[in-house]
Wavefront OBJ file of the C-alpha trace (Angstrom):
o trace
v -29.056 36.348 -52.922
v -30.438 32.863 -52.945
v -30.172 30.869 -49.772
v -28.316 27.646 -50.139
v -30.095 24.611 -48.787
v -28.132 21.420 -48.121
v -30.098 18.840 -50.027
v -27.935 15.926 -48.877
v -30.010 13.294 -47.071
v -29.719 13.133 -43.249
v -28.074 9.932 -42.180
v -29.077 9.181 -38.562
v -27.314 5.819 -38.682
v -23.991 7.520 -39.408
v -24.522 9.993 -36.538
v -25.307 7.184 -34.110
v -22.214 5.278 -35.232
v -20.015 8.335 -34.605
v -21.457 8.811 -31.147
v -20.870 5.151 -30.389
v -17.252 5.388 -31.557
v -16.704 8.499 -29.401
v -18.080 6.671 -26.375
v -15.648 3.830 -26.966
v -12.671 6.158 -27.239
v -13.573 8.409 -24.293
v -12.139 7.537 -20.848
v -14.479 5.295 -18.938
v -14.983 5.879 -15.206
v -16.651 2.898 -13.617
v -19.259 3.696 -11.005
v -17.750 1.031 -8.757
v -14.116 2.112 -9.248
v -12.304 2.484 -5.888
v -11.927 6.049 -4.627
v -8.297 7.112 -4.204
v -6.262 10.177 -3.257
v -2.728 10.366 -4.689
v 0.133 12.331 -3.092
v 3.594 12.782 -4.618
v 6.237 11.611 -2.138
v 10.049 11.843 -1.978
v 12.327 9.697 -4.174
v 9.662 9.452 -6.856
v 7.237 7.370 -4.769
v 3.560 8.115 -5.379
v 1.616 7.543 -2.181
v -2.114 6.938 -2.351
v -4.934 6.305 0.062
v -7.404 3.965 -1.577
v -10.837 2.801 -0.478
v -10.290 -0.896 -1.136
v -9.624 -4.123 0.746
v -6.468 -6.266 0.469
v -8.207 -9.126 -1.342
v -9.074 -6.919 -4.344
v -5.962 -4.755 -4.625
v -3.845 -5.574 -7.675
v -0.264 -5.117 -6.493
v 3.180 -6.702 -6.542
v 3.320 -6.886 -2.754
v 0.444 -6.721 -0.273
v 1.546 -6.075 3.315
v -0.626 -6.672 6.366
v 0.112 -6.114 10.052
v -0.722 -9.010 12.353
v -1.171 -8.863 16.122
v 0.517 -11.483 18.276
v -1.446 -14.714 18.407
v -3.919 -14.968 21.261
v -4.237 -18.598 22.476
v -7.776 -17.760 23.588
v -8.687 -16.915 20.007
v -7.658 -14.340 17.400
v -10.253 -11.917 16.090
v -11.027 -11.631 12.391
v -13.405 -8.791 11.484
v -14.593 -7.589 8.069
v -11.504 -7.188 5.834
v -9.381 -9.645 7.845
v -12.184 -12.193 7.873
v -12.594 -11.807 4.112
v -8.818 -12.051 3.632
v -8.583 -15.235 5.717
v -11.637 -16.775 4.039
v -10.413 -16.085 0.501
v -7.097 -17.752 1.392
v -8.838 -20.866 2.668
v -8.032 -20.060 6.344
v -4.285 -19.953 5.583
v -3.645 -17.112 8.041
v -5.611 -18.601 10.932
v -3.988 -22.005 10.358
v -0.483 -20.517 10.593
v -1.355 -18.645 13.772
v -3.295 -21.426 15.497
v -0.463 -23.880 14.854
v 2.080 -21.486 16.358
v 4.002 -21.220 13.077
v 3.500 -17.461 12.753
v 3.195 -15.878 16.187
v 3.122 -12.217 15.200
v 5.931 -11.039 17.466
v 6.986 -7.456 16.767
v 9.126 -7.471 13.621
v 8.387 -11.101 12.696
v 7.704 -11.554 8.982
v 6.274 -14.198 6.706
v 6.103 -14.016 2.901
v 3.847 -16.195 0.764
v 2.383 -16.422 -2.713
v -1.444 -16.534 -2.682
v -3.007 -19.639 -4.225
v -4.362 -19.211 -7.749
v -7.813 -17.626 -7.997
v -7.847 -16.564 -4.338
v -6.882 -12.875 -3.981
v -5.523 -10.208 -6.348
v -2.011 -9.447 -4.930
v 0.970 -11.322 -6.400
v 2.665 -11.762 -3.020
v 1.704 -11.178 0.610
v 4.014 -10.114 3.431
v 2.782 -10.469 7.002
v 4.496 -8.274 9.597
v 3.973 -8.974 13.283
v 3.349 -5.993 15.581
v 3.330 -7.832 18.907
v 0.877 -7.960 21.824
v -2.243 -5.839 21.432
v -2.000 -4.270 24.935
v 1.563 -3.121 24.168
v 0.702 -1.723 20.735
v 2.032 1.807 20.078
v 2.780 4.028 17.107
v 6.387 2.829 17.387
v 5.118 -0.678 16.594
v 3.758 0.627 13.298
v 6.828 2.747 12.610
v 8.909 -0.422 12.855
v 6.480 -2.184 10.507
v 6.848 0.676 8.007
v 10.633 0.394 7.968
v 10.500 -3.381 7.582
v 7.961 -3.013 4.767
v 10.202 -0.674 2.754
v 13.305 -2.819 3.112
v 11.472 -6.030 2.259
v 9.833 -4.359 -0.748
v 13.279 -3.337 -2.009
v 14.689 -6.818 -1.361
v 11.804 -8.346 -3.320
v 12.144 -5.725 -6.086
v 8.455 -4.845 -5.762
v 7.546 -1.719 -7.733
v 3.933 -1.539 -6.562
v 3.402 -1.936 -2.821
v 0.161 -1.915 -0.833
v -0.234 -1.763 2.930
v -3.160 -2.523 5.229
v -2.401 -2.145 8.962
v -5.778 -3.893 9.522
v -5.740 -3.425 13.312
v -9.429 -2.533 13.540
v -10.123 -5.721 11.608
v -8.360 -7.673 14.358
v -10.442 -6.072 17.091
v -7.955 -3.393 18.212
v -8.945 0.268 18.595
v -5.855 1.240 20.591
v -4.420 3.391 17.774
v -6.345 5.746 15.517
v -6.513 4.423 11.961
v -5.220 7.623 10.367
v -2.458 7.992 12.950
v -1.320 4.434 12.360
v -1.352 4.924 8.588
v 0.699 8.079 8.944
v 3.292 6.361 11.152
v 3.696 3.566 8.606
v 3.984 5.919 5.623
v 6.510 8.271 7.206
v 8.897 5.497 8.197
v 8.383 3.578 4.947
v 9.441 6.629 2.934
v 12.418 7.404 5.163
v 13.644 3.792 5.047
v 13.282 3.804 1.263
v 15.175 7.096 1.080
v 18.079 5.367 2.841
v 17.868 2.516 0.336
v 18.045 4.914 -2.609
v 21.123 6.602 -1.101
v 22.808 3.233 -0.638
v 21.995 2.364 -4.239
v 23.402 5.671 -5.482
v 26.664 4.911 -3.682
v 26.846 1.408 -5.140
v 26.331 -0.278 -1.753
v 22.938 -1.844 -2.514
v 21.417 -3.467 -5.613
v 19.148 -1.357 -7.787
v 15.440 -1.584 -6.989
v 12.778 1.083 -7.397
v 9.437 1.464 -5.630
v 7.002 3.338 -7.872
v 4.041 3.611 -5.536
v 2.763 2.841 -2.058
v -0.972 2.370 -1.531
v -2.547 2.595 1.908
v -5.846 0.734 1.998
v -8.622 2.291 4.077
v -12.262 1.492 4.707
v -15.001 4.069 4.013
v -15.308 5.086 7.693
v -11.613 5.936 7.962
v -10.860 7.169 4.435
v -10.919 10.945 5.048
v -8.940 10.685 8.289
v -6.355 8.502 6.586
v -5.911 11.060 3.790
v -5.268 13.837 6.305
v -2.677 11.895 8.314
v -0.970 10.317 5.305
v -0.652 13.678 3.552
v 1.032 15.117 6.650
v 3.286 12.050 6.931
v 4.443 12.380 3.319
v 5.317 16.043 3.896
v 7.163 15.170 7.118
v 9.186 12.422 5.430
v 10.064 14.690 2.506
v 11.287 17.420 4.872
v 13.342 14.991 6.933
v 14.877 13.463 3.817
v 15.947 16.917 2.588
v 17.723 17.624 5.879
v 19.715 14.379 5.891
v 23.477 14.401 5.642
v 24.417 13.962 1.991
v 27.990 12.818 2.685
v 28.854 9.229 1.622
v 28.160 6.570 4.247
v 31.500 4.904 3.640
v 34.665 6.686 4.661
v 37.662 6.021 2.436
v 40.329 3.897 4.105
v 43.410 5.764 5.203
v 46.626 4.581 3.579
v 49.217 3.253 6.030
l 1 2 3 4 5 6 7 8 9 10 11 12 13 14 15 16 17 18 19 20 21 22 23 24 25 26 27 28 29 30 31 32 33 34 35 36 37 38 39 40 41 42 43 44 45 46 47 48 49 50 51 52 53 54 55 56 57 58 59 60 61 62 63 64 65 66 67 68 69 70 71 72 73 74 75 76 77 78 79 80 81 82 83 84 85 86 87 88 89 90 91 92 93 94 95 96 97 98 99 100 101 102 103 104 105 106 107 108 109 110 111 112 113 114 115 116 117 118 119 120 121 122 123 124 125 126 127 128 129 130 131 132 133 134 135 136 137 138 139 140 141 142 143 144 145 146 147 148 149 150 151 152 153 154 155 156 157 158 159 160 161 162 163 164 165 166 167 168 169 170 171 172 173 174 175 176 177 178 179 180 181 182 183 184 185 186 187 188 189 190 191 192 193 194 195 196 197 198 199 200 201 202 203 204 205 206 207 208 209 210 211 212 213 214 215 216 217 218 219 220 221 222 223 224 225 226 227 228 229 230 231 232 233 234 235 236 237 238 239 240 241 242 243 244 245 246 247 248 249 250
């Protein structure tokens, strides 16, 4: 039996072109892409912990916690300094002029100037005096964040407690993140129940991103994962009866 030899000429140019086309079609993972851990939460919300700062995060609504203004001088460290600088000192101007004090539960919403930071809108939530700061302060911020996100019809929400970046080490970063996430999800669960009963307008949150620096990333993942599980379990145990009791005929 004669061996068959392929006499067709080798075309290296064609091979190179195919390899180039494959490279274009294959998924590209950038070396500088932010690291993120995604967790499936209740009510269809995907919760992620992402190693990124608030100035770079592309999102419908960026939320940041702000300590009560200190007349002796507010601290701006790393991410908060970058945030304030990119906004042309907008945050420090509001605080220094006494127009946003940062009392617990106080909010301020603004649209970032063009070509300043990536988020479409920014919501500041006050958490009060630094010496009085507790996990309950952040739980309150989480509930406010969820309800404001629903009111603004924001599908993609990002949150940076940013307390370390204001000079406070009173609360562990992961613990604070967990407190925010748990209460955010529970408040949103209430909103979805109200919507299902026709008592609130339709609005859906697709994802919640917690922003964490490299030093706190792993700890944030641990606490946020536990918080998501806790919120899911609490939501399952809630009373499913309608909130509104039908009026009794006289």
